[in-house]
N, C-alpha and C positions, 0 to 999 in steps of 0.2 A: 523360317518356314515352321510350321504349326507341325505338332506331334504327328508321323504318317499313319495312316489307316491301319499298316500291319501292326503297329506296334499296340495301338489301342486294342485291337483285336486279341493279342497277346496275353493284354490285360484281362480280358473275359475268360480266355483260355486256360491261362498258367497263375491264377492268383497267388500260390505259394510262393512262387519265383519273383511277381512283383512285389509282394510283401516283403520280400527280403530286402528291398531300399530302405524300408522304414525300420527294421531291424538295425541295419549298417548307420542310418542316422542316429540311432539310439544307443547302440555299442561301439562304433567305431573301431570295429575288429570283424574280419571276415569270418574268423574262427567262431568268436562268439556269435555272430549274427546269423552264422548258418545253424547253429545250435538251436537258437531261438526259433529259427525257421522251420525247423525239423528236416534240414538238408545236411547230407555229408560235407566237409570242406571241399571236396573236387567238384560236388554239384554245385556248391556256392559260386565256385569260380565260374563253373559252365554258365550258368544262369548270368552273369556280371557280364561274359564275353556277350552272350546271345542279345542282351538288353544294350549292351553298348553299338553293336554293330547293327542293330535294327533300328537305333534311334540316331538322328541327325548330327546330335552330338553327345560325347561320353556322357553317360549319367552317374559313374562312380570313379573315382580317383583312387589308386591302388598304391600301397608302397609293399615291396615284397619283404617276406620277413624269413625266418627258420623254420624250423618244425614248428613251432608256436603258431605260424601263422603271420599274416603282415598287417598293417592298419588299412583303414578304409573310410573314406568320408564321400559325400554326395556331392557331386557338383550343382551350380546353380539349377542346370536342365533336371537334374535327378530329384533337386527338392521342387521343381514344379511338377514332374511328373508323379510324385509321391502324392503331392496335393489332389492331382487329377485322379489318382486311385483311390484316395479317402471320399471323394465328391462320388467316385463309382460304385463304393460299396453303399453309399446310401441309396441310389438309385436300383441296386441288384434288390436291396432288401424289398423296394417298392413292388419292383417285378414279380419277385417270388411271391408276395401278397396277393397278386392279382393274377398269378397263373390259374388256368382252366383245367389243365390236368398236367401230373408230374411227367407223363409221357413225351410233354411238349419239349421239355428240356432235354431227354434221351434222343428226340429227333434232331435238335440242335447240335446236341454232340457228334451224330454221326456225320453230320454235315460239315463240322470243323475237324479237319484232319491234322496230325502232327507229321513230321519229317524225321527219318533217322540221318539227315545230312547233318554233320557236326558243325558246317561252315553256313551261316545264313546272313548273306550280306544285303543292305538295302540300297537302291540304286535308281537311277533313272535314265529311261532311254534317250540316247542321245543320236541315234544313227540307225537305218535298217538297210543294209545293202544286201540285196538278192544274188543269190549265186544257185542258178539252177531252181532244183525242188528245195534247196536250204536258205536259211537266211542268217547272215552274220549280224548280230545285235550288239551294237557298241552301248555299255552301260557306264554312266559317270557316278563313281560312289564319294561318299563324303571325304571334304579334303581335295578335291580335284582328281583324283584317282581314278582309272577306268580300266575296264576289261571287256572282253569279247564273248559273247555266247553264241553257239551254232545251233540253230533248232531248223526245224523243218518249216516250209512256208505255211502249211495249214495249221501247226501250231502257232504261228505269230496272228495268224488269222483269229485262230480260237482262243487266244489271248486277248485279242484287241489291242494289240501293240502298236504303239506311235510315238513320234518322239514327244517327249513329255510325260510318258507313262511311267508309273511308280512300280517297280518289281522288287523281288527278294531273288536272288542269285543263290542257288544252293549248289554246293560243291562237297563230295564226300570226301573226309579226311585221307583216304588211301588214294584219292585221285591226285594229291598236292605232291611234289617232289622238291625236296631242299636242297638248293645248290650253295656252293659257295659265292661271297659276294664278287669274287673276281672271275665265277664261270660265265660263260655265256650261255643265253638260254636257247633253246631249240625253236628254230625259225616257225612263226605261225602260231606260238603258244603265248599265252598270257603269262607275265613276268611281273611280279611285285615285290619290293623292297622293304626289308623290315629287321628288326631286333627280335632273337629268340628272348623270350620272356621265362620261358621255364621248359625243363625237359623232363618229362614224368616216364621213367624206365617201368616196363612191365616185367612180371618174373619170367613169363614165357610170350614172346612175339615182339613185334615191332614197338618201339616207342613212342611216346605221345608228345609233339613238340608245339608249342603255343608262341606264335610268332605275331608280334604286334607291328601293325603298319604306322607309318607316319600319320595317319588320319585317326589313331587310336583304335580302329578296330582290330580283332584278333583274328587269325587264322589258326587252325589245329590241323596239324600233318602228321601222318604215321611215317615214321621209318626206323630202318633196321639199326641198330647200334653200330655195327661196323661201317655202315654207308655213313653215319653222323662224325664217328671218328676220323674217316678220310677227307672229311670238309672241315675238321676240329671244331665242330659245332658245341657250344657251350652257352649258359646264360649270359646274355649280353651282347652276343657277339652279331655281327650284321650279316643277313644272309638273303639270298632270292628265293621265292617260291614260283615254280611254274606250272601251268597246267593247262592242258587242251582246252579249248572253246566248247570242244563237243563234250566235254565232261563237265559244263556247266548247264544245270537246271534252271528253270525259270518260273515262279511265280507269282500271280497277281491278286490282289483282294478280291474277295467274293463279291 
């Protein structure tokens, strides 16, 4: 499958993050690439997770290191996207030269909104089941994983959803609940299994838990340290992540 439209739009809106791919190719290190791109180490991780989640195939392969950071390299898909970005830079320069007024770009910027949701997963509509005023939308993610989103029927019509429509599922980190691998999920909830990649403790508040799914996509959850201790959560441990279909927001390309 070709690069999703949503990822190509991301290239236009977030050039600094896409340019991170070039720095990774040159530096072979997340820490050095982040510095070259003008990003913090954490922001670089967030960028890589977001790009990998929006692409059909992972763009970056990482090896987690200590305080000095880990190594990183582009996958074959990542190299392809980087070539696309470099061609886009040439086209962008041509567009800037031909713009009639600087206000044109301000208008476009207002029409392209960002989202505060930490988890953005690219998927495709598999089925739409009506339940009164609400619809249950079944999405297929990369690697054969799936999840359900519950939205109003009016929203289904507004987004023009049908089988095969490409969408992005948006899930706020605070809406995810981390469970032990042996725990049973709440009936009717989405439940995805994965491995804890990292736990980033906060000085005051919940910890940030990064969980890698079998398809390579990464979910970010917020959890209290005492709750994580109860399930013996640690890096490398298999866990489950559950969330209600009503806590999944859907977006489609403009």
